[in-house]
C-alpha positions as CSV (number, residue, x, y, z in Angstrom):
1,X,18.2,34.5,-18.2
2,X,14.5,33.8,-17.5
3,X,13.3,30.2,-17.5
4,X,11.3,28.9,-20.5
5,X,7.7,28.0,-20.2
6,X,8.5,24.4,-20.6
7,X,11.2,24.5,-17.8
8,X,8.7,26.2,-15.5
9,X,6.2,23.4,-16.2
10,X,8.9,20.8,-15.4
11,X,9.7,22.5,-12.1
12,X,6.0,22.5,-11.2
13,X,5.6,18.8,-12.0
14,X,8.8,18.0,-10.1
15,X,7.4,19.9,-7.0
16,X,4.1,18.1,-7.3
17,X,5.8,14.7,-7.4
18,X,8.0,15.6,-4.4
19,X,4.9,16.7,-2.4
20,X,3.1,13.5,-3.3
21,X,6.0,11.2,-2.6
22,X,6.9,12.8,0.8
23,X,3.3,13.1,1.8
24,X,2.7,9.4,1.1
25,X,5.4,8.5,3.6
26,X,4.2,11.1,6.1
27,X,0.5,10.0,5.9
28,X,1.6,6.3,6.3
29,X,3.5,7.2,9.4
30,X,0.9,9.5,10.9
31,X,-2.5,8.5,9.4
32,X,-5.0,10.8,7.8
33,X,-6.3,12.2,11.1
34,X,-2.8,12.6,12.6
35,X,-1.5,14.6,9.6
36,X,-1.6,18.4,9.8
37,X,-0.6,20.4,6.7
38,X,1.7,22.7,8.9
39,X,3.6,19.6,10.1
40,X,3.7,18.0,6.7
41,X,5.1,21.2,5.1
42,X,7.9,21.2,7.7
43,X,8.6,17.5,6.9
44,X,8.8,18.2,3.2
45,X,10.9,21.3,3.7
46,X,8.6,23.8,2.0
47,X,6.2,26.5,3.0
48,X,2.6,25.5,3.9
49,X,1.3,27.8,1.1
50,X,3.3,25.8,-1.4
51,X,1.2,22.7,-0.7
52,X,-2.0,24.8,-1.3
53,X,-0.7,25.9,-4.7
54,X,-0.9,22.3,-5.8
55,X,-3.7,20.9,-3.7
56,X,-6.8,22.8,-2.4
57,X,-6.9,20.8,0.9
58,X,-5.5,17.9,2.9
59,X,-8.4,15.8,1.6
60,X,-7.5,16.6,-2.0
61,X,-3.9,15.7,-1.4
62,X,-4.9,12.5,0.3
63,X,-7.2,11.6,-2.7
64,X,-4.2,12.1,-5.1
65,X,-2.1,9.8,-2.9
66,X,-4.8,7.2,-3.1
67,X,-4.8,7.4,-6.9
68,X,-1.1,6.3,-6.7
69,X,-2.4,3.1,-4.9
70,X,-5.0,2.5,-7.6
71,X,-2.3,2.6,-10.3
72,X,-0.1,0.3,-8.3
73,X,1.4,-2.5,-10.4
74,X,0.7,-4.9,-7.5
75,X,-3.0,-4.9,-8.2
76,X,-2.5,-5.6,-11.9
77,X,-0.2,-8.5,-11.0
78,X,-2.7,-9.9,-8.6
79,X,-5.4,-9.9,-11.2
80,X,-3.2,-11.7,-13.6
81,X,-1.9,-14.1,-10.9
82,X,-5.4,-15.0,-9.8
83,X,-6.4,-15.9,-13.3
84,X,-3.3,-18.1,-14.2
85,X,-3.9,-21.8,-14.8
86,X,-1.5,-23.0,-12.0
87,X,-2.1,-24.3,-8.5
88,X,-3.1,-21.9,-5.8
89,X,0.0,-22.9,-3.8
90,X,2.2,-21.8,-6.6
91,X,0.2,-18.5,-7.0
92,X,0.6,-17.9,-3.3
93,X,4.3,-18.6,-3.5
94,X,4.7,-16.1,-6.4
95,X,2.7,-13.5,-4.5
96,X,4.7,-13.9,-1.3
97,X,8.0,-13.8,-3.0
98,X,7.0,-10.6,-4.9
99,X,5.6,-8.9,-1.8
100,X,8.6,-9.6,0.5
101,X,11.1,-8.6,-2.2
102,X,9.3,-5.3,-2.7
103,X,9.1,-4.6,1.0
104,X,12.9,-4.9,1.2
105,X,13.6,-2.8,-1.9
106,X,10.8,-0.2,-1.9
107,X,9.9,2.0,1.0
108,X,7.0,3.5,-1.0
109,X,5.5,0.0,-1.4
110,X,5.7,-0.4,2.4
111,X,4.1,3.0,2.9
112,X,1.2,2.1,0.6
113,X,0.4,-1.0,2.5
114,X,0.6,0.8,5.8
115,X,-1.6,3.7,4.5
116,X,-4.2,1.5,3.0
117,X,-4.4,-0.7,6.2
118,X,-4.7,2.4,8.3
119,X,-7.6,3.4,6.2
120,X,-9.4,0.2,7.1
121,X,-9.1,1.3,10.7
122,X,-9.8,5.0,10.3
123,X,-13.1,6.2,11.9
124,X,-13.5,9.0,9.5
125,X,-16.6,8.1,7.5
126,X,-15.3,9.9,4.4
127,X,-12.4,7.3,4.1
128,X,-14.3,4.3,5.4
129,X,-13.0,0.8,4.7
130,X,-15.7,0.2,2.1
131,X,-13.6,2.0,-0.5
132,X,-10.1,1.1,0.3
133,X,-8.0,-0.6,-2.3
134,X,-6.4,-3.2,0.0
135,X,-9.7,-4.4,1.4
136,X,-11.5,-4.6,-1.9
137,X,-9.3,-5.5,-4.8
138,X,-6.2,-6.9,-3.1
139,X,-8.1,-8.8,-0.4
140,X,-10.6,-10.2,-3.0
141,X,-7.9,-11.5,-5.3
142,X,-6.0,-13.1,-2.3
143,X,-9.3,-14.6,-1.2
144,X,-9.9,-16.1,-4.6
145,X,-6.5,-17.7,-4.5
146,X,-7.2,-19.1,-1.0
147,X,-10.6,-20.5,-2.2
148,X,-8.9,-22.2,-5.1
149,X,-6.3,-23.7,-2.6
150,X,-9.1,-24.8,-0.3
151,X,-10.6,-26.8,-3.2
152,X,-7.2,-28.2,-4.0
153,X,-6.8,-29.1,-0.2
154,X,-3.6,-27.0,0.1
155,X,-5.0,-24.0,2.1
156,X,-6.4,-23.9,5.6
157,X,-10.1,-24.2,6.1
158,X,-12.2,-21.3,7.1
159,X,-13.3,-17.9,5.8
160,X,-11.1,-17.1,2.8
161,X,-11.5,-13.3,3.5
162,X,-10.4,-13.8,7.1
163,X,-7.4,-15.8,6.0
164,X,-6.6,-13.1,3.4
165,X,-6.8,-10.6,6.3
166,X,-4.3,-12.7,8.4
167,X,-1.9,-12.8,5.4
168,X,-2.0,-9.1,4.7
169,X,-1.9,-8.4,8.5
170,X,1.5,-10.0,8.6
171,X,2.6,-8.0,5.6
172,X,1.3,-4.9,7.3
173,X,3.3,-5.7,10.4
174,X,6.5,-6.0,8.4
175,X,5.7,-2.9,6.4
176,X,5.5,-1.0,9.7
177,X,8.9,-2.4,10.7
178,X,10.3,-1.3,7.3
179,X,9.1,2.2,7.9
180,X,9.8,2.7,11.6
181,X,12.8,0.6,12.5
182,X,16.3,0.3,11.2
183,X,17.1,-3.2,12.3
184,X,14.7,-6.1,12.0
185,X,14.8,-9.6,10.5
186,X,12.5,-9.9,7.5
187,X,10.4,-13.0,7.5
188,X,10.8,-15.7,4.8
189,X,8.2,-16.7,2.2
190,X,7.6,-19.9,4.2
191,X,6.9,-17.8,7.3
192,X,4.4,-15.6,5.5
193,X,2.6,-18.6,3.7
194,X,2.0,-20.3,7.1
195,X,-0.8,-17.8,7.7
196,X,-2.9,-19.5,5.0
197,X,-1.4,-22.9,4.1
198,X,-2.8,-26.1,5.5
199,X,-0.8,-27.4,8.5
């Protein structure tokens, strides 16, 4: 019995989701420049032509993956957190707790952090650091929390953006460990917060 039009559409949407999900992890592990569609298709377990049915090019596939980052709940939470009428130290603690829990529970979250951080380092002008989610929105919200903490005398002195970079640099390191190793000891919230809290 032939498949219904609706079932065919469901199968297409499932395949598109599978390609995006597995590509996200592959790009995170190999970077944009280090990803070849032929290798990616082998990793996913589909023919190279199947990827081109859904995406015209590697660039288009990568842009779709980046849209997943833009819809990430983390950014929405950060915006809400930065605006809350509580101390910066408490905001930082809530952020750290959420980030570390998600790293443990969600490989996709770790992949998004790795991918966005790699984009900061990519030399390809088309994907320069000016447009990356984690440098713009996430870093800016973290920087605002740090600036508030500096006024409250709970955060270390210095450039708030540089301190945000230290903070997310540690998160990046543990995201790499999450993706590339099987045994590692996850840092604690206190360990992560040492990057920005006053001694």
